[in-house]
N, C-alpha and C positions, 0 to 999 in steps of 0.2 A: 430522601437520599440526596446528598449533595452532588453536584456535577463533578465528573473526573477532572483531575488537575493535569496540566501539561506545562512544564518549565522550558522555555525557549532559552537556549544558551549558545555560546560561541565556542571557539577552539579551547579545549582543556589546557593546552599548554600555556596560553596567553590570558585567558579571560578570568581575572580575579573577581570581578563582580559576578559573573555567572557562578563561580565556585561557591560563593557564600550561601545563597538560599539552597542550592543543590546539597551542600553539606548538612544544612539544617534538616531538610526533608529526609535525606538518607539516614542520618545519625539518629533522628528521633522517630523514625518509622512512619512517616507521612507518605502515603502512596502517590506516585505521580508517574507520568510519561515524559521522557527526555525528548526534546526536539532540538537538534543541533543545527545551526545556521553558521557556517564557517565564514570568517572574515575573508574578504577579497575573493569570493567565490561566485559562480553563476547562481547558486542556490540563494545566496544573500541578495544579489541584484533582483532576482525573480520574486522573492517571497518576503523580504524584510518589511516592506510596507504593509503587507497583510498580517504579518506576524507581530509587528511592533508598532504601536501608535507613536512612539518616540524615535523609531528607527534605531534604537539601541537595545542591548540585551543586559540583563535577563528580563523576561516577561513571564508572568504566571497567568495562565489562561484557566478559567473555569468553564468547562464545556469544550466545544470544538474550537481549536485555535483559529483565530481570524473571524470567528463568529460569535463566540461566547463572551464572557466578561474578562477584560485584561487588567492586571495590575502590574504597573512598571516601576522601576527604580528599586534598588535592593532593599532599602529600609521599608518602603511601602509594602513590598512583598512579605517581609518578615512580619510586619503588623497584620497583614491580611492572613497569613498562615496561622498566627496567634488566635485570631478571631475564628477561623474555620476549624482549628484543631486545638482547643484550650487544654485538652487532655495531654497534648504532647510537651507542654511546658517549654514553648519557644523561648520565652523569658522566664527568669526565676519567679517562683511563686511569692517569695518574701517581698513586700512592697519596697523596702529600702534597697535590697539587692536589685530589684527590677529597675529602680530608678537609676541606680548607678550603672547598670548594664546598658541602658538606654543612653545615658550620657556618654559613656565611652564609645559606643557605636556612632552616635551623632558627631562626637568630637572628631573621630577619625574620618568619617564621611566627608566633613566639610573642611578638614585640615590636613596636615602632614603632606603638603603638596610637593615639597622637595624630595621627601623620601619616595613618594608614589612616582614622581616624574623621573628621578634619577635611577630608580631600581625597579623597573616594570616586572611583573611576574613573567618568568620564563623557566618553566620546570625543567626542561630537557637540557639546558645550557648552563655553563659555568663561566662567570666572568669575575674572577677574584679581584677585589679592590675596586672595581668599577663603581662609579656613582658616589664614592665616599668624599664629599666635599664638607665643609664645616657645618653648613645648614642641615645636611642630612644626618651627620653624626649628632648634632644637637637633637634632632627629632627622634632618632633612635634611642638616645639616652632618656629622653622624656617619656617616650612610649614604654620602655622597659621599666622605668620607675613606676608608671601607672599599673603595669602588669603585677609587679611585685607587691606593691601597696595594696592592691585590690585583693590579691590571693590571700595576703596575710590577714586582711580584715574580714573577707567574706567566704573564703573557700572552705574553712572548717575541716581541713584535712583532705579535701578532694583534689584532684589533679587539675581542675579547670578554674577559671576566675571565681566562679560562685559554687564550686564544689562539683555540681553535675554539669555536663555539657549543655550550652545554651547558644542562642544567637550571637551573643558577644564573642564566644570562642570561635564560632564560624567566621565571624567578621575578621579575626586576627589570624586565622590559618593561612591566608595568602601571604601575610607579612612574614610569618615563620618560614614559608617557602622561599621568599625573597632572600632572607638571610642565609639560606643554603646556597642559592644561586650566585650571590655576590660575596660569599664567605665572610659574613659578619659574625665575628665571634662573640658569643654570649657566655655568661658564667652564672653560677649560683641559681637562684630561683627563677631568673629569666630563661636560662638554659633548660631547666626542668619544665617550664611551661611550654617552651618551644617543642620540646621532645613530645609532651603530652598531645599537642596539636597535631603534629605530623604522624603520630602513632595511631590516631583513630582508624577504625576500619574503613570508614568512608573516604578519608583522605588518601589512604594507601590505594584504594580502588581508583580514585580520580587520578592520582600520580601515575599509576600503572597505564591507564588509558591515555594520558597526556604524552607519555614517553613513546607511544606508538604512533603519534601524529607526525607527519612529515611536511606539513604546509609551512611555508616561510612567509611571514608577514612583515615587510620592512619597516612599517610604522612601529612595531613592537620589538624591533631588533636594532636598537641604537648602537650596540657595541659589536655587532657582527662584522666579520671581514669576509672578503671573497674566499670561497672555499669552506666556509663554516657549514 
């Protein structure tokens, strides 16, 4: 029997990187325990060194958190989950689909810095038009183009990039949420895909819980004003 899994995450309102493996595990039925360590909290100061070798989240623990085996960085966690639960189909089974899915994930993980920097995830807030500079607009158009072309080639009538939900879809769900926060208007197939991502049972659960959070983290609130 394999060791029980614990996923260490941060605030659901802000932590897009935490959301990604959480969605995969929830949506694909991989059992785990959630351990939240909120940013700028006493819990973080007291426990982050024990719970995260990198002092970042997310972290996947096999066995007792802080004592078992840790995998950190979102892509590494996805790959470890694929090894531990091949039956869950974290990545598409078809080798070409799988290669394309990994390409899309790695491409976003290492790029789109303007979009990620100017439009941080913030589920409970609305900042219409904020962050829309030429570099961000170009990255949004490029990303939406990849979404549409991938679905046309690989979705085979399904709602997600490769038909069934996979790690690639989990990776782009926080982006779909950002487009709500900053009121980025999509149309056609890109809009359909955004709707599919935000309509999963798991994302609805995460969103409900994020909306209940009251913590304010200044580093993640570049557009907030006094009184927000």
